[in-house]
KEGU-269771 format. One record per residue (C-alpha): residue number from 1; x, z, y. Coordinates in steps of 0.2 Angstrom, whole numbers, plus 5000, padded with zeros to 4 digits. Layout:
N
(node NUM, (X, Z, Y))
...
This chain:
428
(node 1, (5597, 5385, 5366))
(node 2, (5580, 5378, 5371))
(node 3, (5565, 5389, 5376))
(node 4, (5552, 5400, 5367))
(node 5, (5534, 5396, 5369))
(node 6, (5524, 5406, 5382))
(node 7, (5507, 5408, 5389))
(node 8, (5513, 5405, 5407))
(node 9, (5526, 5393, 5414))
(node 10, (5538, 5394, 5429))
(node 11, (5535, 5376, 5435))
(node 12, (5522, 5375, 5448))
(node 13, (5513, 5362, 5458))
(node 14, (5516, 5359, 5477))
(node 15, (5502, 5358, 5490))
(node 16, (5495, 5341, 5491))
(node 17, (5497, 5341, 5510))
(node 18, (5516, 5342, 5508))
(node 19, (5516, 5359, 5518))
(node 20, (5532, 5369, 5516))
(node 21, (5537, 5387, 5518))
(node 22, (5553, 5397, 5521))
(node 23, (5561, 5405, 5506))
(node 24, (5578, 5413, 5501))
(node 25, (5587, 5403, 5487))
(node 26, (5603, 5405, 5477))
(node 27, (5617, 5391, 5477))
(node 28, (5632, 5400, 5470))
(node 29, (5641, 5417, 5471))
(node 30, (5639, 5425, 5488))
(node 31, (5630, 5409, 5494))
(node 32, (5611, 5412, 5497))
(node 33, (5602, 5401, 5510))
(node 34, (5585, 5401, 5519))
(node 35, (5577, 5384, 5514))
(node 36, (5561, 5374, 5517))
(node 37, (5552, 5372, 5501))
(node 38, (5535, 5366, 5495))
(node 39, (5521, 5379, 5496))
(node 40, (5515, 5383, 5478))
(node 41, (5497, 5378, 5473))
(node 42, (5486, 5385, 5459))
(node 43, (5495, 5377, 5443))
(node 44, (5487, 5387, 5429))
(node 45, (5469, 5395, 5429))
(node 46, (5475, 5413, 5430))
(node 47, (5486, 5410, 5445))
(node 48, (5485, 5418, 5462))
(node 49, (5494, 5412, 5477))
(node 50, (5500, 5426, 5489))
(node 51, (5504, 5425, 5508))
(node 52, (5519, 5438, 5508))
(node 53, (5517, 5452, 5520))
(node 54, (5532, 5462, 5514))
(node 55, (5547, 5460, 5503))
(node 56, (5564, 5467, 5501))
(node 57, (5581, 5467, 5494))
(node 58, (5585, 5477, 5478))
(node 59, (5602, 5483, 5472))
(node 60, (5600, 5473, 5456))
(node 61, (5599, 5457, 5467))
(node 62, (5617, 5460, 5470))
(node 63, (5621, 5455, 5452))
(node 64, (5613, 5438, 5457))
(node 65, (5622, 5437, 5473))
(node 66, (5639, 5439, 5464))
(node 67, (5633, 5427, 5450))
(node 68, (5634, 5440, 5437))
(node 69, (5617, 5436, 5429))
(node 70, (5618, 5421, 5417))
(node 71, (5606, 5406, 5418))
(node 72, (5605, 5406, 5437))
(node 73, (5602, 5388, 5444))
(node 74, (5606, 5381, 5461))
(node 75, (5590, 5382, 5472))
(node 76, (5582, 5397, 5462))
(node 77, (5571, 5407, 5474))
(node 78, (5575, 5425, 5473))
(node 79, (5566, 5441, 5475))
(node 80, (5556, 5452, 5463))
(node 81, (5549, 5466, 5475))
(node 82, (5535, 5460, 5486))
(node 83, (5517, 5462, 5492))
(node 84, (5504, 5451, 5501))
(node 85, (5487, 5445, 5505))
(node 86, (5478, 5434, 5492))
(node 87, (5478, 5416, 5499))
(node 88, (5470, 5406, 5484))
(node 89, (5464, 5411, 5466))
(node 90, (5463, 5401, 5450))
(node 91, (5446, 5398, 5441))
(node 92, (5449, 5412, 5428))
(node 93, (5453, 5425, 5441))
(node 94, (5437, 5436, 5445))
(node 95, (5444, 5452, 5451))
(node 96, (5452, 5446, 5467))
(node 97, (5447, 5435, 5481))
(node 98, (5456, 5428, 5496))
(node 99, (5460, 5441, 5509))
(node 100, (5463, 5455, 5497))
(node 101, (5479, 5466, 5500))
(node 102, (5489, 5467, 5484))
(node 103, (5506, 5473, 5477))
(node 104, (5514, 5462, 5464))
(node 105, (5523, 5470, 5449))
(node 106, (5541, 5463, 5447))
(node 107, (5537, 5458, 5429))
(node 108, (5525, 5445, 5423))
(node 109, (5514, 5452, 5410))
(node 110, (5501, 5443, 5400))
(node 111, (5489, 5458, 5398))
(node 112, (5484, 5454, 5380))
(node 113, (5499, 5457, 5369))
(node 114, (5502, 5473, 5359))
(node 115, (5514, 5479, 5373))
(node 116, (5502, 5475, 5387))
(node 117, (5488, 5484, 5379))
(node 118, (5499, 5500, 5380))
(node 119, (5503, 5496, 5398))
(node 120, (5521, 5492, 5393))
(node 121, (5521, 5477, 5405))
(node 122, (5540, 5475, 5405))
(node 123, (5540, 5472, 5386))
(node 124, (5527, 5458, 5386))
(node 125, (5531, 5446, 5372))
(node 126, (5522, 5431, 5379))
(node 127, (5529, 5427, 5397))
(node 128, (5548, 5425, 5395))
(node 129, (5554, 5408, 5387))
(node 130, (5573, 5413, 5387))
(node 131, (5580, 5410, 5369))
(node 132, (5597, 5416, 5376))
(node 133, (5590, 5434, 5379))
(node 134, (5581, 5433, 5363))
(node 135, (5598, 5429, 5355))
(node 136, (5608, 5443, 5364))
(node 137, (5595, 5457, 5363))
(node 138, (5585, 5453, 5347))
(node 139, (5569, 5452, 5358))
(node 140, (5564, 5447, 5376))
(node 141, (5558, 5456, 5391))
(node 142, (5543, 5450, 5400))
(node 143, (5546, 5436, 5413))
(node 144, (5552, 5443, 5430))
(node 145, (5550, 5435, 5447))
(node 146, (5566, 5428, 5455))
(node 147, (5579, 5434, 5443))
(node 148, (5586, 5419, 5435))
(node 149, (5581, 5409, 5420))
(node 150, (5587, 5423, 5409))
(node 151, (5571, 5431, 5413))
(node 152, (5560, 5415, 5414))
(node 153, (5565, 5406, 5430))
(node 154, (5550, 5411, 5440))
(node 155, (5551, 5408, 5459))
(node 156, (5553, 5425, 5468))
(node 157, (5545, 5434, 5482))
(node 158, (5559, 5433, 5496))
(node 159, (5548, 5419, 5503))
(node 160, (5532, 5416, 5514))
(node 161, (5521, 5412, 5499))
(node 162, (5522, 5416, 5480))
(node 163, (5513, 5410, 5465))
(node 164, (5509, 5424, 5454))
(node 165, (5505, 5419, 5436))
(node 166, (5492, 5430, 5427))
(node 167, (5487, 5436, 5444))
(node 168, (5472, 5445, 5437))
(node 169, (5484, 5458, 5429))
(node 170, (5500, 5458, 5439))
(node 171, (5493, 5462, 5456))
(node 172, (5487, 5480, 5461))
(node 173, (5473, 5480, 5475))
(node 174, (5478, 5492, 5489))
(node 175, (5465, 5502, 5499))
(node 176, (5462, 5499, 5517))
(node 177, (5470, 5511, 5529))
(node 178, (5487, 5513, 5521))
(node 179, (5501, 5503, 5528))
(node 180, (5512, 5491, 5519))
(node 181, (5527, 5501, 5521))
(node 182, (5520, 5515, 5510))
(node 183, (5515, 5503, 5496))
(node 184, (5527, 5489, 5495))
(node 185, (5539, 5498, 5484))
(node 186, (5525, 5500, 5470))
(node 187, (5532, 5483, 5465))
(node 188, (5548, 5490, 5458))
(node 189, (5558, 5505, 5465))
(node 190, (5544, 5518, 5464))
(node 191, (5539, 5514, 5446))
(node 192, (5557, 5511, 5441))
(node 193, (5563, 5528, 5447))
(node 194, (5547, 5537, 5441))
(node 195, (5549, 5530, 5424))
(node 196, (5567, 5535, 5423))
(node 197, (5562, 5553, 5426))
(node 198, (5547, 5553, 5414))
(node 199, (5555, 5543, 5400))
(node 200, (5570, 5554, 5400))
(node 201, (5559, 5570, 5400))
(node 202, (5565, 5579, 5416))
(node 203, (5555, 5596, 5415))
(node 204, (5553, 5613, 5424))
(node 205, (5570, 5622, 5426))
(node 206, (5581, 5607, 5422))
(node 207, (5598, 5605, 5430))
(node 208, (5599, 5586, 5433))
(node 209, (5614, 5574, 5438))
(node 210, (5610, 5558, 5446))
(node 211, (5623, 5544, 5446))
(node 212, (5621, 5532, 5460))
(node 213, (5612, 5536, 5477))
(node 214, (5605, 5520, 5481))
(node 215, (5586, 5518, 5483))
(node 216, (5583, 5521, 5464))
(node 217, (5594, 5536, 5464))
(node 218, (5586, 5544, 5480))
(node 219, (5569, 5542, 5473))
(node 220, (5574, 5548, 5456))
(node 221, (5581, 5564, 5464))
(node 222, (5564, 5567, 5473))
(node 223, (5554, 5564, 5457))
(node 224, (5565, 5576, 5448))
(node 225, (5562, 5589, 5461))
(node 226, (5543, 5586, 5460))
(node 227, (5544, 5588, 5441))
(node 228, (5551, 5605, 5443))
(node 229, (5570, 5602, 5442))
(node 230, (5580, 5618, 5447))
(node 231, (5595, 5609, 5453))
(node 232, (5598, 5590, 5457))
(node 233, (5616, 5584, 5459))
(node 234, (5619, 5567, 5466))
(node 235, (5635, 5558, 5462))
(node 236, (5642, 5544, 5473))
(node 237, (5656, 5539, 5485))
(node 238, (5648, 5531, 5499))
(node 239, (5648, 5544, 5514))
(node 240, (5631, 5538, 5522))
(node 241, (5622, 5539, 5505))
(node 242, (5629, 5556, 5501))
(node 243, (5624, 5562, 5518))
(node 244, (5607, 5554, 5516))
(node 245, (5604, 5563, 5500))
(node 246, (5608, 5580, 5507))
(node 247, (5598, 5577, 5523))
(node 248, (5583, 5567, 5518))
(node 249, (5582, 5570, 5499))
(node 250, (5588, 5588, 5499))
(node 251, (5600, 5588, 5485))
(node 252, (5617, 5594, 5481))
(node 253, (5630, 5580, 5481))
(node 254, (5647, 5576, 5472))
(node 255, (5659, 5563, 5480))
(node 256, (5669, 5555, 5466))
(node 257, (5681, 5548, 5478))
(node 258, (5686, 5566, 5482))
(node 259, (5683, 5573, 5464))
(node 260, (5691, 5559, 5453))
(node 261, (5687, 5569, 5437))
(node 262, (5668, 5570, 5439))
(node 263, (5665, 5579, 5422))
(node 264, (5678, 5593, 5427))
(node 265, (5669, 5595, 5444))
(node 266, (5652, 5596, 5436))
(node 267, (5658, 5609, 5424))
(node 268, (5664, 5619, 5438))
(node 269, (5648, 5618, 5448))
(node 270, (5636, 5618, 5434))
(node 271, (5643, 5629, 5420))
(node 272, (5637, 5626, 5403))
(node 273, (5633, 5608, 5408))
(node 274, (5618, 5597, 5414))
(node 275, (5602, 5597, 5405))
(node 276, (5599, 5579, 5410))
(node 277, (5610, 5565, 5417))
(node 278, (5603, 5549, 5424))
(node 279, (5612, 5533, 5427))
(node 280, (5604, 5525, 5443))
(node 281, (5619, 5514, 5449))
(node 282, (5616, 5496, 5452))
(node 283, (5633, 5489, 5453))
(node 284, (5646, 5497, 5441))
(node 285, (5663, 5493, 5448))
(node 286, (5677, 5498, 5436))
(node 287, (5686, 5514, 5441))
(node 288, (5701, 5512, 5429))
(node 289, (5714, 5498, 5427))
(node 290, (5710, 5495, 5409))
(node 291, (5691, 5491, 5413))
(node 292, (5696, 5481, 5428))
(node 293, (5707, 5470, 5417))
(node 294, (5695, 5469, 5403))
(node 295, (5681, 5464, 5414))
(node 296, (5691, 5451, 5423))
(node 297, (5696, 5443, 5407))
(node 298, (5678, 5444, 5401))
(node 299, (5682, 5455, 5387))
(node 300, (5667, 5465, 5392))
(node 301, (5652, 5462, 5403))
(node 302, (5649, 5480, 5407))
(node 303, (5658, 5496, 5410))
(node 304, (5655, 5512, 5399))
(node 305, (5663, 5524, 5412))
(node 306, (5648, 5531, 5419))
(node 307, (5639, 5533, 5402))
(node 308, (5654, 5542, 5395))
(node 309, (5654, 5554, 5410))
(node 310, (5636, 5558, 5407))
(node 311, (5638, 5561, 5389))
(node 312, (5652, 5573, 5391))
(node 313, (5643, 5581, 5406))
(node 314, (5627, 5586, 5398))
(node 315, (5624, 5601, 5387))
(node 316, (5624, 5600, 5368))
(node 317, (5607, 5592, 5364))
(node 318, (5606, 5586, 5382))
(node 319, (5597, 5570, 5388))
(node 320, (5605, 5555, 5395))
(node 321, (5594, 5541, 5403))
(node 322, (5599, 5524, 5408))
(node 323, (5588, 5515, 5421))
(node 324, (5603, 5506, 5429))
(node 325, (5605, 5487, 5426))
(node 326, (5617, 5482, 5412))
(node 327, (5618, 5465, 5405))
(node 328, (5628, 5464, 5389))
(node 329, (5643, 5472, 5380))
(node 330, (5655, 5486, 5384))
(node 331, (5671, 5494, 5377))
(node 332, (5678, 5512, 5375))
(node 333, (5660, 5519, 5373))
(node 334, (5662, 5538, 5367))
(node 335, (5651, 5537, 5352))
(node 336, (5659, 5552, 5345))
(node 337, (5654, 5563, 5359))
(node 338, (5636, 5556, 5358))
(node 339, (5635, 5560, 5339))
(node 340, (5644, 5577, 5339))
(node 341, (5635, 5584, 5354))
(node 342, (5618, 5578, 5348))
(node 343, (5615, 5570, 5364))
(node 344, (5599, 5560, 5366))
(node 345, (5604, 5543, 5374))
(node 346, (5589, 5534, 5381))
(node 347, (5589, 5517, 5387))
(node 348, (5574, 5518, 5399))
(node 349, (5572, 5499, 5399))
(node 350, (5565, 5489, 5413))
(node 351, (5551, 5500, 5420))
(node 352, (5533, 5496, 5414))
(node 353, (5526, 5495, 5431))
(node 354, (5508, 5494, 5425))
(node 355, (5510, 5510, 5416))
(node 356, (5514, 5520, 5432))
(node 357, (5508, 5511, 5448))
(node 358, (5491, 5518, 5449))
(node 359, (5496, 5535, 5445))
(node 360, (5510, 5535, 5459))
(node 361, (5497, 5527, 5471))
(node 362, (5483, 5539, 5468))
(node 363, (5492, 5555, 5464))
(node 364, (5507, 5554, 5475))
(node 365, (5506, 5542, 5489))
(node 366, (5488, 5544, 5494))
(node 367, (5489, 5563, 5493))
(node 368, (5505, 5563, 5503))
(node 369, (5515, 5571, 5490))
(node 370, (5528, 5557, 5490))
(node 371, (5531, 5547, 5506))
(node 372, (5541, 5531, 5501))
(node 373, (5545, 5528, 5520))
(node 374, (5559, 5541, 5518))
(node 375, (5570, 5528, 5511))
(node 376, (5567, 5514, 5523))
(node 377, (5582, 5513, 5535))
(node 378, (5580, 5496, 5542))
(node 379, (5567, 5482, 5545))
(node 380, (5572, 5464, 5548))
(node 381, (5563, 5447, 5548))
(node 382, (5564, 5435, 5534))
(node 383, (5576, 5423, 5543))
(node 384, (5589, 5437, 5542))
(node 385, (5590, 5437, 5523))
(node 386, (5607, 5428, 5520))
(node 387, (5615, 5440, 5532))
(node 388, (5605, 5454, 5524))
(node 389, (5613, 5451, 5507))
(node 390, (5630, 5452, 5514))
(node 391, (5627, 5468, 5524))
(node 392, (5618, 5476, 5509))
(node 393, (5632, 5471, 5498))
(node 394, (5644, 5480, 5510))
(node 395, (5632, 5494, 5513))
(node 396, (5633, 5492, 5532))
(node 397, (5625, 5504, 5544))
(node 398, (5620, 5516, 5531))
(node 399, (5607, 5504, 5523))
(node 400, (5597, 5511, 5509))
(node 401, (5581, 5502, 5508))
(node 402, (5575, 5487, 5519))
(node 403, (5557, 5481, 5524))
(node 404, (5558, 5462, 5526))
(node 405, (5544, 5455, 5536))
(node 406, (5537, 5437, 5536))
(node 407, (5526, 5428, 5549))
(node 408, (5511, 5436, 5540))
(node 409, (5516, 5454, 5542))
(node 410, (5508, 5467, 5552))
(node 411, (5518, 5475, 5566))
(node 412, (5527, 5491, 5560))
(node 413, (5515, 5505, 5557))
(node 414, (5516, 5520, 5569))
(node 415, (5531, 5531, 5565))
(node 416, (5539, 5517, 5554))
(node 417, (5556, 5509, 5557))
(node 418, (5556, 5496, 5570))
(node 419, (5562, 5478, 5568))
(node 420, (5580, 5475, 5571))
(node 421, (5592, 5460, 5567))
(node 422, (5606, 5462, 5554))
(node 423, (5619, 5455, 5567))
(node 424, (5616, 5470, 5578))
(node 425, (5619, 5483, 5564))
(node 426, (5638, 5483, 5567))
(node 427, (5635, 5487, 5586))
(node 428, (5625, 5503, 5583))
């Protein structure tokens, strides 16, 4: 289908000296490998090259791992959530210098279009060349790091070095004295979870249901409580995640492997219905045989079961927010209940990181109101990435969020999770 003209391009120059780096690349479903690949060089005048000091795996990366995202190509470098130290800057970059600590937003914004001027960085019109996304959605998101050519084909941050296009706007300087473990997740999970709560309008006294208790769901629950929610009920079936939510996040839980009829159970424990329902799941496996057949036959790309549960669980006039990743089309959507109940169904979109990251850093992290380290369950070296994908997919050892270190990382901060190896998780 060709490409759409953009102001940045995913192709990059390699270092003239031929030096290489370690990076995690996709070669097929459940086939990710650590490879040696050229270190990127300044290619466009607004570029910044980072030495990565912290990266991670995100639940949405599992869609790539399973080959569910279109336009993946063999050898694509993965990873969209990372931070580092500035190594080199292009001639147009005047606000950063080598040695600066920065966090990268997972989206690549131009900083100049009508959306970027409103800090809606994920909606940037000028950085994603995908004509396929334009055809499917009528518009395009911004370009994203490490998330297939459907979002631009930009090399990602599960690597030792990353080229950041438009680095003058897509990097947030981090003050001295605060460890990487507390700020890495400003790259994605913190703005994404905060945006879900703010965009859906959680307010004082609300009863909130959170579907999916991975890192996004755990953070959404905490944000909802900070915004004054009276009750937060987390819905999942993974025992470790349910226990984590009760013990670390301090919310009520509902195990849908025990209560098959989620709506009925919510009506029993929250009479009158939820004020707000939030879909924070990252991997929507069909529950019913009908959806399993339809998805297998590619008669739908996504499953409507959770959205239908949310629509029927909220009060009349309730709010439903979707921050979970969906790709295309679904069957059996309960449009009648949506209309008759006057439910406000809100697609939160990919979170505009630039809108929220300074607020989260200054008002919540630096003040101690929100400590992101609560969700870090493991820390592993970059070399473990292939095994990490498999372990994360299988939710081994109660994994919630992982800090992945490189050769440029500082040692774990005092009180932080110590480094382990994925192969040892099963022994614990």
